[in-house]
N, C-alpha and C positions, 0 to 999 in steps of 0.2 A: 612462531607465528602468534602464539598466545600472548607473549610479552609485547608484540607489536600491537595487537588488538588491545591490551591493558594501557599501553601508552597512548594509544589513539583515543581511548574513552577518556583518559585524563585531561586530554586537550580539548575535548568536546564539553559544551555546557549542557550538563545532564539534567540539570534543574529545568532549563528552557524546554528541553525535549519532553519532559515529565509533564510540564505545564501544558506544552501543546497537545499532548496526548489526552489530558483530562478535559481541555477546552473542546477538543475536536469531539470526543464522546458526548459531551453536555450539549453541543449543537446537533448532533445526530439524533439524540433523544428527544430534544425539542422539535426536530424537524418531524420525526414520527408522531408526535403529539399534535403537532399542527396539521399533518395529513389526516389524522384520525378525527379531527373535528369537522372535517368536510365530508357530508354523507356520500356525494359523488366520488370522492377520492377512496373512501372506505370500500365502495362497491367496486371500484376499479382494481385497487391494490391490496385490499386487506380482507379478501373473502375467504381465505384459509389459512392455517397456521403455515403452510408452504409458502404462501404468499407474503407472510408477515416475514419469514426468514429470508426469503429471496430478497425482499426490499431492504432489509437490514444489511444483507452481505453487500449488496450493490452500493448503498451509501457508505458503508465502511470501506471497502475496497475502493471506491472513488476517492474517498478522503486521503487514504495512506498511500496509495499509488503517487498522488500528487505530493503528499509530505515526503514520500522517499525521495521524489525528484528535488524537493527543497534541500533535504539532507545532503543528497549528493552534489548539489550546487555548492554548499557551504563547504564541505570537507574535500571535495576533489576538484570541481570544475573552477572554483575561485583560486585554488592553489595553484593550477596550471594558467590561469589567466594573470594572477599576479606573481607569477614564477617563484612563489615561497616553496613550492615543491622541490626546487632546485637544492634548498638547504637540507630537505630529508633524503634527497638522492645522494648527498654527500657523505652519509653514514654508510659504514662498510656492511650493509644490509642489501640484500637483492631488492631491486625496484619492484620487481613483479610481487614480492611478498608484502611490501608496503602499501601497494595499491590493493592488492587482495584483502589484506587487513581492513582497509577502508570500506571495501565492498561487503566483507563479511558482516561489518558491524551495522551497515545499512540493511542488509538482508534479515539479520537477527531481529532488529528492532521492527522491521516491516511484519515479519513473520508473527512476532509476539504481539504487536499492536493490533493486527487484523483478527488473530484468534481472540485475544483479551477483549476487544472492542465489540465484536458480534456477540459475545457472551454478556457483556455489561449492557450493551443497549438492549437485548432481548430480555434480560432479567429486569432491567429497569422498566422498560415498556409493560411487561407483565404485571409488574407492581402496581404501576400506575393505572393500567387497563382494570385492575380488580377494583380499585378505588372509584375510578371516573367512568368505566364502562365505555372507553372509546369505541371498542368493537364488541360484538355478542360472543366473540371467540373465547373458548377457554384455553389460555395460553399457560400449558403446565410449565412447573419448574424443573422438570426432568427431561434432559435431551438424550435422545438415544445413542447408543455407541456408533451405529451407522452414520447419524449425522455428524458426530464429532470427528469420525473418520473422513467424511467428505469435507469438514471444515479444515482439517489439517492438510489435506491434499489441495484443497482451493488455496489456503495460505502459501503453500510451497509454490503453486503455479503463479500467484501473484507476486510473489518475491522476485521470480525471474521477469515476469511481465514489467515490474517496476524499474528493472535494469536497462529496459530498452531506450529510456530517454538519454542514457550515458553516451549512447552512440551519436546523438544529434548534438548534445551538449559539448562533446569533445571535439567536434569537427573544427569549431572556431572558439572553443572554450567559452561558449555562450551559456550564461544563466537563463536568460529568456528561452533560448531554445529548448534548454533542458526541461523546464516546467511547461512550456507550451505543448511540447510533444507529449508530456504525461497527461495533460488535459485532453488533448486530442484522442489519445487511447482510451481513456475514460469515456469520453463522448461516443467513441466508435463502439466500445462494448456495450453501452447503456442504449444505444439506437435501436429502434423497432425494425425488425426484418420481415414482418407480414401484418396481416389485419388484425391478428390475435394480440398485438403488442409484445410478441416474444421478441426479446433482445438477444444479441450476441453472447453476452454474459451467461445466460441460462443454458446455452448449448455448452456442456462441460468441455467438450473437446477443444473449444476455442481459446479459453483461458489457458488450458494445458498447454496447447500448440505455442500460443504466444510466450507461455513461460519458458518452454525449451528454447524458443528463438531468442529471449532475453538472456538465458544463462550462456548460449552460444555467443552472442553479440557481445556481452561484458568480456568473456575470456578474448575474443579477437581484439576488442578495444585496449585491453590491458596489454596484450601482447605488442601491439603498435605503438602505446604509449612508452613503454620501457627502452624503446629503439631510438626515441627522438632525442636530438641534442639540444641542450638549452644554453 
């Protein structure tokens, strides 16, 4: 499996992935700063450190759940659509292992990107806030171990959640369906569920449940895909 992952990584454009990671983080930091120059937005979204962290998590997860769907489209959906996957299936290697290697790569990227991006955006915003006083909050540079544990668990849940679009994309090998379903999931999680603007994302059990559903769904899709004839 490790050799398959290495081979798949060689086939990917890692420079493009790294550039996308940097651009997405730059966009999120910029968005945080734009939100912070609006007094009404500060009052609504940035009244406490918890609010800041929640907003950053929401923006990061939204971005990278969608980006995971983009990666999935490139290295799985398009290969089935163009039937280039048949070449890989000719190798004397388990089809299941080939597909799992691709999903593991997407999952690892998503996990790393979410954790790294939350930290990058938080610390970047903290630095800018000290210079420009976007908010009166004192955003410390030290994050508690409880928060880091929360972040790791959240990233794992979001890895599973990001795999749900695979089900929709593999039905007709549709790239638009894959990406659109990821956008729908993000929109659903960020939607308000009461008058206090509480969203589904803030209810910890929801992303965890969707994460479990995502892992189960991905396993079922892989099992079905390896049985198909091309």
